[in-house]
N, C-alpha and C positions, 0 to 999 in steps of 0.2 A: 739150594742156594736161592735167596730172594732176589728177584729182579728189581732194579732201581725204578722207583716210581717217578714217571715223567709227567709233569703237568704242563698243559699248553695254555698260556695266557695271551691276551691280545692287547694289553696296555702298551706294549712296545710299538704297536702300529698306530697309536692315536695321532701322533704328530703328522706323519705323511698321509695317513688315511683320511684325516679330516681335510687337509689341504687338497688332496686328489679328488675326493668326492665333491667338495665345494667347487673346484675348478671345472670338473667335467659337467656337473649340474648347471653351473653358470654358463659354460660354453654352449650346451644344448639349448637352454632356455633363452638366453639373450640373443643368440644368433637366429634361432628359429623364430622368436618373437619379432626380431628386427625384419627378417625376410617376410614373414606373414603380414606384418603391419605395412611394410612398403608395397608388398604385392596387392594388398587390399585397396591401395590407392591407384591401382592400375598402372604400375610401372613396368617398363620393358624387362625382358628376361635378362639381358646383358647388364642392365643397371642393378638388378637384384643380385647377380653374382658379384659385381663390384662391391655392393653394399655388404654382402656377406663376408667377403674376403677382408674388407676394411674392418668390419666388426670383429673378425677373428684376431687380426693382428693387434688392434687396439685393446681388445679384451684380454688377450694373453699378457700383454705388457702391463696392463692395469692390474691384473691379478697378481703378477709377479712382484710388481712394486708395492702393492698394498700389503701382500703377505709378508714381504721382506721387512717393510717398515714396522708393521704391527708386531710381528714376532720378535724383531730386533729390540723393540721397546720392552717387550716382555723379558727378553734375555738381559737387557740392561737393568731392569728392576730386580731380577733374580740375583745378578752379580752384586748390586748395591746392598741387597738384604744379606747376602752371604758375607760381604766385607764388614757390614755392621755387626753381624754375629761374631765374626772373628775378633773384632776389637773388643766386644763385650766379654769374650772368653779371656782375652789377655788382661782386661781390667778387673774382672771379678769372677773367677772361675767357680768359686763356691756358690755364688748366687745362681749361676748358670746350671750348676749341678742340681740345686734344689728345684729349679724351674723344669729341668728335664725329668727329674723324679716325679714331680707333680703331674706331668703329662702322662706318665705311665700309670700313676694312681688313678687318674681320670679314665684310663682305658681298662681298668679292672684289676691291676696288681695291688697287693697290699703294700703299705708304706715301706716296710723293711725290704721286701723284694725289689720294689721300684727303685729304692736307693742303691741297692747292689747292682741292678741292671744299669742304671745311669752311670754309676762309678766305673763299671767295666767297659761300657761303650765309650765313655769319655777318655778312658785310658787308651783305648784302641784308636779312636778317631773322634775327638771331641767335636770338631767342626762338622764332620760328616753326620754325626748323630743329631746335632742341632739343626743342621740343614734339612735333614730328612724328616725328623719327628716334630720339630718346632715350626719350621717354615713350610714344610710339605713339598720340598723340592727334591726330586730324585733324578738319577741319571736317565731313567726310562722316560720321564715326562718333561725333561728339560727342554727349553726352547731351542729350536734349530732354524734360524732364519733362512739360510741358503737352501736347505732341504725343502722347507715350506714353499719358498718362492718358485723353485724349479718344478716341484710337484704340481703347484697350482697352474703355472704357465703351460706346462706340457699337457696336463689333463684338460685344461680349458681348450687348447688347440685341438685335441682329440675329440672332445665333445662338439666343438664348433664345426669340425669337418663333416660330421654326420648329416646335419640339415643342409650343408652346402652341397654335398654329393647328391642328395635328393633333389635339390633345386636344379642342379646341373642337368640331370637326366629326366626331369618331369616336364610334361607339356604344360604350357601356360594355363590351359583351361582347368587343370586340376591341381595346379601347383600349391595353392593354399591348403587344400585338403591333404595333399600328399605330405607336405612338410609338417603340418600339424599332427597328422596321424602317426607318421613314422617317429616324430620327435617324442610323442607320448610313449611309444613303445620303447624307444631308447632310454627314456627317463625311468620307465618301469624296470627295465633290465638293470640300470645303474643303481636304483634303489635296492633291488634284490641282491645284487653283487656286494654293495656296500654293507648291507645288513649282515650278509653271510660272512664277509671278511671280518666284521667287528663282533660277530657272535651274537647279534641281536635278532629278534623275530623278523622274518622276511616280509610278511604281509604289511604290517604297519609302515615299515620303511618304504616299501614300494608305493603304497597309497599316498603317503605324505609327499614324496617327491613328485609323483604324477599329478596330484591335485594342484600344487602350486605352479607347476609348469603349464598346465592347462589354463589356469587363471591368467597367467602372464600373457600367453598367446592370445587368449580371448580379448583381453583389454587392449593389447596393441593392434589387433585386427580391427577392433572397434574404432580406435583412433585413426588408423589408416583409411578405413572406409569413410569416416566422417570427412577427412581432409580431401579424399578422392572425390566425394560428392560435391564438396565446396568448389574444388578446382574445375 
């Protein structure tokens, strides 16, 4: 007896994975950069903690609102396109059938087979066939605003907590180095985990995330040191 072939794909993770990785990365980078920049200006330890907590709350809310508005706009566009396609099917189904058949011809089917495929798919679910094959909108990749907002906010908070904890327990004399070093480690781990979850090569993802995090912290530390020297 033949066993059923099970394929594992990761496209169903794209929506929440993108939002979660973006949130965690931004949480680590923005909070660590904020703390490092303010610390470079010779601010007190308690002020650094308040700065970090304020950055966590503001950043999490900003990520949630930004993702929700952005993804909701995408969802509205998808709904409008689907409604337009529904009206076109009602107005001229024959032209829509030819349009769908032409898409299949472009993908490699001969004209006769493409016509048959289009006819059968439209008989089963005309709007679904056009939504998927003409508009490129599928259930797997459809926009989910609330999911994206919650994933971004939660992952930002988790990412931001990491440099905050290091700040809390590090002596002031080595705080900049401790936050910078551990944050780069956190970013490297995040890049590796995200690449692994998405089925992508681990090393390029790790290097990419770590490089941009290091650049952000270096620039903010420079700004903080400059204003600290001026003060």
